[in-house]
VOBA-1610 file (N, C-alpha, C; in pm, whole numbers, padded with zeros to 5 digits, always signed):
BEGIN
Met+00246+01294+04353Met+00193+01398+04330Met+00187+01466+04475Val+00262+01663+04475Val+00231+01741+04556Val+00040+01764+04602Thr+00050+01757+04702Thr-00089+01810+04753Thr-00053+01976+04855Ala-00112+02031+04748Ala-00126+02153+04788Ala-00133+02208+04983Gln-00092+02248+05036Gln-00108+02325+05218Gln-00238+02378+05187Lys-00251+02378+05256Lys-00388+02396+05313Lys-00386+02563+05417Pro-00428+02652+05363Pro-00368+02738+05446Pro-00490+02805+05562Arg-00332+02879+05683Arg-00437+02814+05784Arg-00488+02925+05863Val-00538+02984+05912Val-00585+03043+06092Val-00618+03067+06133Leu-00528+03135+06253Leu-00631+03179+06408Leu-00688+03293+06426Val-00740+03227+06463Val-00900+03287+06554Val-00892+03284+06703Ser-00796+03430+06722Ser-00791+03396+06819Ser-00859+03484+06958Asp-00943+03562+06873Asp-01072+03634+06961Asp-01224+03552+06926Lys-01233+03617+07008Lys-01410+03545+07054Lys-01504+03568+06937Leu-01533+03440+06847Leu-01598+03457+06794Leu-01705+03401+06794Ser-01830+03405+06619Ser-01920+03233+06694Ser-01860+03147+06642Glu-01993+03082+06638Glu-01957+02929+06525Glu-01926+02924+06406Thr-02013+02923+06434Thr-02070+02973+06234Thr-01963+03052+06146Ala-01880+03131+06226Ala-01800+03291+06164Ala-01660+03150+06089Val-01638+03056+06266Val-01569+02908+06252Val-01625+02877+06138Asp-01668+02765+06130Asp-01766+02689+06067Asp-01739+02780+05892Ile-01738+02909+05852Ile-01757+02935+05703Ile-01611+02912+05711Phe-01462+02944+05784Phe-01369+02860+05708Phe-01333+02738+05702Arg-01416+02624+05770Arg-01386+02547+05752Arg-01447+02480+05614Asn-01561+02531+05618Asn-01612+02466+05462Asn-01587+02544+05320Asn-01474+02615+05382Asn-01369+02651+05242Asn-01232+02624+05285Gly-01256+02507+05312Gly-01123+02439+05281Gly-00985+02477+05362Ile-01052+02531+05504Ile-00951+02652+05536Ile-00902+02580+05640Asp-00816+02566+05738Asp-00768+02501+05814Asp-00695+02599+05937Val-00846+02535+06001Val-00847+02692+06140Val-00892+02629+06261Asp-00804+02732+06326Asp-00776+02731+06483Asp-00843+02750+06523Phe-00945+02780+06598Phe-01018+02881+06732Phe-00952+02855+06850Leu-00953+02995+06897Leu-00873+03000+07026Leu-00870+03144+07129Pro-00984+03080+07115Pro-01076+03259+07123Pro-00931+03371+07270Asp-00921+03322+07329Asp-00797+03327+07485Asp-00649+03368+07407Val-00694+03326+07302Val-00472+03343+07291Val-00530+03488+07306Gly-00592+03556+07225Gly-00557+03724+07180Gly-00518+03798+07361Lys-00572+03724+07418Lys-00506+03826+07609Lys-00356+03784+07629Asp-00280+03677+07589Asp-00123+03644+07645Asp-00060+03697+07520Lys-00001+03769+07484Lys+00100+03814+07393Lys+00216+03746+07375Glu+00263+03663+07499Glu+00345+03558+07431Glu+00290+03464+07414Lys+00237+03395+07426Lys+00142+03244+07355Lys+00123+03337+07160Leu+00028+03438+07197Leu+00002+03539+06989Leu+00155+03480+06986Leu+00258+03553+07058Leu+00467+03589+06965Leu+00417+03456+06913Glu+00420+03357+07039Glu+00490+03205+06961Glu+00463+03129+06823Ile+00301+03146+06918Ile+00201+03003+06773Ile+00200+03139+06614Ile+00259+03225+06639Ile+00182+03355+06535Ile+00280+03261+06402Gly+00372+03283+06352Gly+00484+03197+06256Gly+00368+03110+06171Gly+00270+03079+06240Gly+00289+02869+06140Gly+00061+02888+06143Tyr+00113+03071+06093Tyr-00009+03096+06023Tyr-00026+03164+05862Asp-00108+03178+05788Asp-00161+03245+05658Asp-00246+03331+05736Gly-00334+03357+05865Gly-00441+03452+05791Gly-00420+03479+06013Leu-00483+03604+06028Leu-00532+03570+06123Leu-00612+03682+06140Ala-00773+03602+06164Ala-00872+03605+06269Ala-00892+03703+06399Ile-00958+03848+06425Ile-00919+03917+06625Ile-01049+04036+06549Arg-01095+04055+06714Arg-01203+04108+06776Arg-01106+04219+06843Ser-01166+04289+06932Ser-01061+04367+06961Ser-00928+04353+07084Ala-00969+04230+07099Ala-00882+04153+07281Ala-00713+04126+07204Thr-00695+04136+07078Thr-00610+04084+07037Thr-00591+04200+07001Lys-00439+04273+06970Lys-00330+04392+06943Lys-00186+04306+06900Val-00259+04352+06774Val-00134+04286+06697Val-00105+04434+06632Thr+00088+04376+06763Thr+00153+04510+06669Thr+00252+04490+06668Glu+00346+04555+06630Glu+00489+04516+06524Glu+00586+04364+06497Lys+00626+04359+06662Lys+00637+04238+06753Lys+00602+04135+06721Ile+00497+04129+06687Ile+00366+04007+06593Ile+00390+04000+06514Ile+00388+04071+06407Ile+00408+04068+06281Ile+00521+04032+06254Gly+00626+04085+06342Gly+00769+04082+06339Gly+00818+03895+06317Ala+00697+03872+06397Ala+00777+03696+06381Ala+00590+03569+06304Ala+00533+03642+06258Ala+00471+03643+06152Ala+00502+03624+06076Asp+00559+03518+06022Asp+00616+03464+05899Asp+00544+03397+05776Arg+00410+03334+05782Arg+00334+03299+05697Arg+00215+03413+05706Leu+00231+03540+05730Leu+00122+03535+05738Leu+00065+03664+05643Lys-00074+03629+05535Lys-00032+03726+05447Lys-00212+03844+05424Val-00254+03768+05611Val-00398+03902+05569Val-00443+03883+05760Val-00450+04038+05848Val-00551+03980+05899Val-00632+04075+05897Gly-00727+04041+05988Gly-00922+04012+05936Gly-00908+04031+06080Arg-01058+04181+06063Arg-01059+04210+06199Arg-01231+04219+06154Ala-01316+04109+06261Ala-01474+04200+06297Ala-01512+04234+06404Gly-01546+04379+06329Gly-01569+04490+06304Gly-01497+04616+06302Ile-01525+04734+06314Ile-01537+04870+06223Ile-01327+04979+06206Gly-01288+04930+06301Gly-01218+04997+06359Gly-01049+04875+06330Val-00964+04929+06304Val-00815+04875+06314Val-00811+04926+06344Asp-00734+05048+06464Asp-00647+05009+06585Asp-00537+04935+06644Asn-00621+04864+06696Asn-00596+04783+06703Asn-00412+04668+06677Val-00482+04733+06540Val-00309+04656+06469Val-00220+04749+06424Asp-00106+04748+06367Asp+00034+04856+06383Asp+00050+04859+06217Ile-00087+04896+06142Ile-00134+04937+06015Ile+00033+04945+05999Pro+00117+05068+05932Pro+00275+05028+05931Pro+00335+04921+05841Ala+00368+04847+06028Ala+00432+04759+06029Ala+00322+04658+05929Ala+00225+04704+05942Ala+00149+04564+05837Ala+00204+04551+05648Ser+00162+04629+05672Ser+00228+04747+05521Ser+00342+04674+05451Arg+00435+04762+05555Arg+00580+04730+05502Arg+00591+04548+05521Lys+00546+04419+05593Lys+00515+04285+05526Lys+00469+04260+05406Gly+00385+04385+05381Gly+00251+04290+05270Gly+00159+04230+05332Ile+00084+04258+05420Ile+00001+04182+05436Ile-00136+04294+05478Ile-00212+04228+05419Ile-00352+04314+05448Ile-00411+04285+05504Val-00480+04430+05603Val-00524+04362+05733Val-00664+04430+05634Met-00769+04382+05663Met-00889+04441+05661Met-01009+04449+05788Asn-01124+04444+05762Asn-01223+04503+05852Asn-01357+04518+05780Thr-01408+04536+05897Thr-01586+04460+05832Thr-01646+04577+05915Pro-01703+04720+05741Pro-01719+04822+05834Pro-01886+04878+05812Phe-01964+04767+05762Phe-02097+04784+05796Phe-02162+04665+05858Gly-02039+04623+05931Gly-02110+04456+06027Gly-02209+04500+06174Asn-02157+04657+06213Asn-02233+04656+06348Asn-02297+04821+06328Ser-02330+04885+06183Ser-02308+05011+06193Ser-02455+05042+06247Ile-02542+04978+06218Ile-02666+05041+06260Ile-02701+04982+06417Thr-02646+04861+06408Thr-02692+04813+06643Thr-02613+04960+06659Thr-02475+05034+06620Thr-02373+05178+06651Thr-02516+05262+06643Ala-02561+05317+06506Ala-02681+05412+06489Ala-02738+05449+06609Glu-02801+05355+06618Glu-02938+05320+06700Glu-02891+05239+06896His-02812+05292+06874His-02752+05274+07014His-02705+05422+07100Ala-02668+05507+07002Ala-02642+05637+07045Ala-02746+05710+07008Ile-02867+05672+06978Ile-03028+05733+06963Ile-03034+05727+07110Ala-03062+05578+07167Ala-03127+05553+07252Ala-02995+05669+07413Leu-02882+05683+07315Leu-02853+05727+07412Leu-02865+05874+07423Leu-02899+05915+07287Leu-02945+06059+07295Leu-03048+06056+07333Leu-03211+06008+07361Leu-03282+05952+07366Leu-03330+06024+07527Gly-03271+05855+07609Gly-03280+05863+07738Gly-03208+05905+07782Gly-03037+05922+07781Gly-02946+05969+07864Gly-02938+05911+08061Pro-02856+05983+08144Pro-02870+05846+08235Pro-02940+05911+08314Pro-03065+06014+08315Pro-03181+05965+08390Pro-03236+05858+08407Val-03250+05799+08316Val-03294+05681+08284Val-03297+05575+08436Pro-03183+05576+08408Pro-03198+05426+08511Pro-03173+05460+08600Ala-03169+05605+08717Ala-03154+05641+08794Ala-03338+05634+08828Ala-03419+05732+08701Ala-03544+05669+08788Ala-03566+05569+08769Asp-03556+05531+08754Asp-03648+05364+08739Asp-03617+05291+08870Ile-03393+05263+08886Ile-03380+05259+09065Ile-03521+05405+09132Ser-03544+05472+09137Ser-03635+05558+09181Ser-03728+05481+09232Thr-03796+05437+09137Thr-03935+05462+09126Thr-03945+05340+09255Arg-03872+05228+09188Arg-03851+05118+09228Arg-03892+05086+09405Ala-03751+05199+09440Ala-03784+05222+09585Ala-03880+05249+09601Gly-03952+05287+09552Gly-04102+05415+09645Gly-04096+05520+09610Lys-03969+05537+09555Lys-04028+05755+09566Lys-04040+05743+09450Trp-04104+05879+09459Trp-04199+05958+09331Trp-04034+06092+09247Glu-03951+06136+09229Glu-03866+06231+09217Glu-03919+06267+09024Lys-04000+06344+09068Lys-04053+06348+08953Lys-03914+06472+08865Ser-03943+06633+08979Ser-03834+06671+08938Ser-03680+06673+08930Lys-03670+06546+09006Lys-03534+06482+08964Lys-03452+06498+08905Phe-03557+06457+08801Phe-03494+06331+08670Phe-03537+06448+08607Met-03611+06520+08550Met-03589+06605+08387Met-03531+06592+08318Gly-03619+06512+08208Gly-03507+06501+08083Gly-03550+06649+08054Val-03490+06564+07885Val-03514+06750+07754Val-03574+06606+07601Glu-03615+06795+07543Glu-03756+06700+07425Glu-03537+06736+07313Ile-03562+06721+07179Ile-03488+06645+07161Ile-03546+06750+07006Thr-03686+06736+07003Thr-03804+06743+06916Thr-03718+06936+06911Ser-03670+06981+06740Ser-03602+07111+06710Ser-03511+07171+06792Lys-03388+07039+06858Lys-03268+07055+06889Lys-03164+07077+06764Thr-03000+07108+06831Thr-02956+07091+06702Thr-02864+06921+06771Leu-02814+06843+06636Leu-02731+06728+06684Leu-02653+06794+06598Gly-02499+06760+06705Gly-02374+06824+06611Gly-02329+06689+06566Leu-02277+06631+06470Leu-02207+06481+06406Leu-02056+06528+06414Ile-01985+06429+06450Ile-01852+06467+06441Ile-01763+06347+06406Gly-01827+06309+06247Gly-01772+06186+06170Gly-01918+06168+06124Cys-01990+06163+05975Cys-02118+06181+05913Cys-02072+06029+05748Gly-01961+05904+05841Gly-01930+05763+05783Gly-02052+05733+05762Asn-02069+05572+05806Asn-02197+05497+05779Asn-02223+05475+05899Ile-02148+05483+06074Ile-02207+05517+06134Ile-02348+05687+06111Gly-02295+05796+06168Gly-02256+05903+06189Gly-02405+05884+06066Ser-02370+05839+05901Ser-02525+05889+05893Ser-02650+05806+05841Ile-02637+05701+05953Ile-02717+05622+05975Ile-02796+05736+06116Val-02715+05791+06126Val-02757+05912+06280Val-02788+05985+06238Ala-02798+06050+06139Ala-02844+06173+06079Ala-02973+06168+06050Lys-03009+06077+05980Lys-03096+06020+05919Lys-03208+06001+06019Arg-03217+05904+06134Arg-03240+05872+06276Arg-03317+06077+06304Ala-03218+06123+06323Ala-03258+06241+06452Ala-03295+06341+06346Arg-03292+06309+06192Arg-03446+06357+06078Arg-03554+06366+06083Gly-03592+06215+06094Gly-03689+06181+06110Gly-03795+06218+06337Leu-03618+06220+06420Leu-03703+06301+06507Leu-03735+06483+06587Ala-03739+06503+06433Ala-03719+06618+06462Ala-03597+06701+06465Met-03513+06646+06488Met-03412+06768+06485Met-03275+06824+06353Lys-03252+06935+06411Lys-03184+06986+06287Lys-03062+06872+06360Val-02939+06886+06168Val-02834+06801+06206Val-02675+06875+06173Val-02621+06878+06242Val-02554+07023+06175Val-02346+06881+06149Ala-02307+06874+06022Ala-02194+06732+06106Ala-02130+06859+06028Phe-01961+06739+06072Phe-01830+06786+06016Phe-01717+06695+05942Asp-01724+06665+05889Asp-01663+06532+05844Asp-01577+06615+05734Pro-01449+06595+05695Pro-01337+06644+05557Pro-01408+06592+05503Phe-01444+06407+05433Phe-01482+06350+05341Phe-01676+06362+05334Leu-01759+06412+05402Leu-01863+06452+05378Leu-01925+06520+05262Ser-01950+06523+05123Ser-01932+06582+05005Ser-02074+06638+05042Gln-02084+06768+04931Gln-02193+06816+05001Gln-02378+06838+04917Glu-02297+06706+04834Glu-02454+06622+04690Glu-02494+06495+04871Lys-02414+06488+04940Lys-02396+06353+05019Lys-02529+06455+05163Ala-02402+06572+05220Ala-02473+06653+05277Ala-02655+06703+05245Asp-02628+06730+05109Asp-02803+06779+05069Asp-02857+06658+05114Glu-02833+06525+04989Glu-02914+06377+05041Glu-02961+06382+05217Leu-02887+06366+05278Leu-02892+06331+05430Leu-02978+06476+05538Gly-03009+06561+05443Gly-03083+06664+05508Gly-02945+06726+05618Val-02852+06709+05629Val-02769+06764+05702Val-02690+06912+05680Glu-02644+07032+05762Glu-02521+07082+05701Glu-02364+07082+05706Lys-02325+07054+05637Lys-02236+07078+05655Lys-02159+07214+05755Ala-02066+07152+05805Ala-02007+07272+05927Ala-01809+07240+05937Asp-01722+07375+05994Asp-01635+07325+06060Asp-01617+07246+06210Leu-01540+07243+06291Leu-01550+07203+06416Leu-01605+07257+06485Asp-01534+07419+06450Asp-01587+07467+06627Asp-01779+07492+06569Thr-01794+07535+06444Thr-01928+07564+06440Thr-02018+07444+06531Val-01912+07354+06471Val-02005+07164+06567Val-02029+07271+06716Phe-01892+07227+06735Phe-01911+07277+06873Phe-02061+07335+06959Ala-01990+07503+06898Ala-02094+07666+06905Ala-02213+07604+06900Arg-02308+07535+06805Arg-02404+07532+06774Arg-02497+07435+06817Ala-02447+07321+06862Ala-02493+07165+06939Ala-02567+07168+07054Asp-02682+07097+07036Asp-02698+07066+07123Asp-02676+06959+07210Phe-02721+06863+07076Phe-02614+06724+07129Phe-02538+06704+07072Ile-02456+06680+07046Ile-02264+06576+07028Ile-02285+06465+07004Thr-02290+06373+06894Thr-02232+06224+06921Thr-02097+06205+06805Leu-02043+06114+06801Leu-01909+06106+06767Leu-01917+05955+06690His-01841+05946+06569His-01913+05847+06459His-01642+05823+06391Val-01607+05900+06424Val-01444+05891+06353Val-01399+05770+06464Pro-01270+05714+06384Pro-01170+05619+06404Pro-01098+05760+06517Leu-00985+05612+06598Leu-00927+05722+06653Leu-00774+05695+06560Thr-00750+05897+06545Thr-00557+05912+06525Thr-00550+05974+06524Asp-00378+05944+06462Asp-00381+06149+06572Asp-00434+06267+06561Lys-00500+06213+06437Lys-00635+06354+06414Lys-00665+06369+06467Thr-00736+06252+06536Thr-00889+06274+06608Thr-00920+06274+06761Arg-00747+06190+06792Arg-00751+06156+06942Arg-00752+06302+06985Asn-00820+06229+07107Asn-00880+06377+07185Asn-00899+06490+07197Ile-01013+06475+07046Ile-01070+06607+06974Ile-01141+06683+07037Val-01233+06548+07183Val-01306+06650+07310Val-01250+06675+07356Asn-01139+06816+07409Asn-01095+06876+07553Asn-01077+07033+07608Ala-01067+06983+07714Ala-01062+07097+07770Ala-01111+07305+07607Glu-00974+07230+07560Glu-01059+07344+07467Glu-01151+07384+07365Ser-01167+07227+07389Ser-01341+07236+07256Ser-01405+07253+07342Ile-01480+07160+07467Ile-01550+07205+07558Ile-01632+07364+07595Ala-01525+07432+07621Ala-01525+07560+07613Ala-01580+07599+07513Lys-01595+07580+07420Lys-01635+07660+07317Lys-01835+07580+07305Met-01871+07488+07361Met-01944+07476+07316Met-02076+07500+07406Lys-02242+07522+07439Lys-02276+07565+07494Lys-02296+07446+07590Asp-02359+07538+07697Asp-02386+07519+07868Asp-02455+07348+07869Arg-02402+07228+07925Arg-02529+07170+07874Arg-02552+07113+07840Val-02449+07142+07725Val-02401+07024+07534Val-02481+06823+07650Arg-02496+06754+07565Arg-02469+06640+07569Arg-02344+06514+07535Ile-02268+06507+07578Ile-02194+06441+07455Ile-02178+06271+07437Ile-02223+06246+07383Ile-02277+06116+07254Ile-02129+06005+07235Asn-01998+05966+07264Asn-01963+05859+07211Asn-01942+05682+07185Cys-02008+05662+07101Cys-02006+05496+07059Cys-01902+05515+07019Ala-01770+05545+06993Ala-01684+05528+06887Ala-01542+05482+07014Arg-01476+05528+06969Arg-01341+05536+07020Arg-01283+05634+07197Gly-01266+05557+07343Gly-01277+05603+07445Gly-01158+05703+07389Gly-01060+05747+07288Gly-00977+05788+07319Gly-01033+05903+07221Leu-01096+05974+07213Leu-01173+06050+07158Leu-01182+06186+07239Val-01162+06174+07317Val-01271+06199+07474Val-01163+06230+07596Val-01118+06346+07656Val-00963+06392+07743Val-01079+06392+07878Glu-01095+06272+07898Glu-01235+06239+08037Glu-01179+06317+08190Ala-01072+06325+08183Ala-01027+06464+08310Ala-01095+06617+08226Asp-01139+06627+08116Asp-01158+06828+08076Asp-01256+06725+08057Leu-01368+06640+08062Leu-01463+06701+08057Leu-01567+06639+08222Ala-01426+06598+08265Ala-01569+06557+08433Ala-01494+06699+08501Glu-01408+06730+08434Glu-01413+06879+08522Glu-01499+06989+08351Gly-01486+07022+08358Gly-01630+07080+08208Gly-01729+07075+08363Thr-01778+06959+08341Thr-01974+06933+08349Thr-01953+06934+08551
//
């Protein structure tokens, strides 16, 4: 009698032991090697022996890695974005790429709201006060009531930010090609094109993946369309903003 071989999964980034135990408890042979993702050559050397690969952000699943993955059937990322995986190369080999789109949606949305409320002055004001100073005028904040929040992306995370912002008496205008009018009405937000969001927003938050269409979406040209002293909050991907242009525009 031939015994079926257990599927083998490599966890190449840091995950909780609970996550690793889920594999083991489901009859999967799992190797938890959380530092391998940072070692491209080691990953290339061993990937051929695995049916599944579980990653976070450190592992870069390049075309070269995929080419050496003779047994690989699935790549699972414990996170939302999959821009660290070469999707076209995986698709050509029939490898399924999965993510966890709701895994940290609330956490990320609330982090964006926290930055919107607090902003840069809070840590600096804390240090100043602890030093015995009282520099109130130096750390003036801004009220958000009745201000306009511009959302770039109104999916899982953006829609949560919209709900929280509406609860804080903000007006919300959103750009998202996939946002239906019905959903916009449900959230209490106004759909608009990108230029309108740039022109009207007092605060702008970014909630889109990094793709060819979204890369450098905030640049010198878009900044020129914005209000003076607009506040931009990026809890998505760094490549969405041309940081040199942002520094030039401040």
